[in-house]
N, C-alpha and C positions, 0 to 999 in steps of 0.2 A: 504494500500500500504506500502511496505517496503521502507526504506531510499534509497536504490539503484534504485528503480522504480521512485523516484522523481528526481534523478540526471539527469542533462543535460550534455551530452558529448560535449566537446569542444576541437577539435584537431587543432585549428588555430595556436597556438604557435608552435607546431611540424611542421605544413605545412610551416609556415613562415621560421623557422630555416632551414629546408631542402632545400627550394627554394633559400634562401639567400646564403647558403653555395655553392650550385651548380652553381648559377648564378654569384657569385663573381669570380669564375674561368673564366667565359665567359665575364666578364666585361660589364654587362648590368644592368640598374637600375630595381629595384623591387618596385612596388607601389600597392596601393589598387585598386581593381577593380572598386570601386565606389568613386574615388578621386574627389575632388571638382574642379580641373582644368582639361582641356582637355589633352589627351595624345599627346605628341609631340615626334618625333624621335623614336629611338629604345627603347623598354622597354618590361617588362613582368608585367602584372597586375594579381592580384589574389584576391579571396574572398570566403567566405562560400556561397554556392549556396543553400544547403538544409541541414536541421538537423531535421529529423523526427523520430517519434517512429514507431515501427513495431508491429506485432501481438504478439511478445514476450515482456513482460514487462521490461526485463533487456537488450534488444537489441535496439539500435538506428541505423539509417542509416545516414551517413554523406556524403555530396558531396561538393567538392570544384571546382570552375571554375578558369581556368588559361587562359589568353589571351596573345598572343605573337604578337609583332609588330617589323618588321625589314625593313631596306631600300633595302636589297638585298635578293633574294629568297634563295641563298645558306646559308646566315646568318640565315634566318628564320628556315631552316632545322636544323642548328646547335643548335639554341636556343630551338626548339621543342624537340630535343633529350635530352638536359639538363633538361628541365621541366619533361619529361617522366621519366628519371632516378631518379630525386628527388622524384617524387610522388610514383612511383612503389617501391622505397626504403623504403617508409613508410608503405607498405603493401596495399596501395590503388590500385584500378583497374581503368583503363580508361573506362568510360562508355559512352563517347561522344567525337567525334572529328569532328569539322566543316570542310567543304571543304576549300581548300586553297583560300584565298581572296586577293584582292588588293583594297586599298582605293585610289582613284584617286584625292580626294580633297586635297588641300594644297600641301605639299611636296610629297605626295604619300607614301604608305608603303604596304608591304605584311603582311597579318594577318592570324592567326590561333587561334582557341579557342578549349580548351579541358575541359572536366569535369572528375574528378576522384572521386570515391566513394567506400564505403564499409560499411557493417554492422559491428557494434562495440558492443562488450559485455561490458556493463556499469560497471559490477562488477570488471573487470580487465583492462578495456580500451584497449582491444586487438581485432584484427579482428576476426570475426567468420567465420566458413565455410559456404559458400553459399549453400542453399539447392535447 
């Protein structure tokens, strides 16, 4: 195997920076998807969902999950739009979108979960064309 074939792609820093910049404008906290404390109030949670190799030794597939929580449905829509802009701006594609949800426990909140992913060329750490 070549050195690039051993390389593990990690786009978490870029995802975090893009989400943080976009969500700062929307004044909403950004936290880890797998935080140690329960989510309360309005927030966006994110994390790496999958990082897997493909049939091509120099190509990996990365997937990030982003969950949105808001007190009002119109605010949920605004935050979802911000998340979508941030992730598509990185060249990722939306590969999953949950149905709109509502958590009735506690204070209650509207929820939405997305997954964004793409095949990445490990030699250049850039998105590859899907076949």
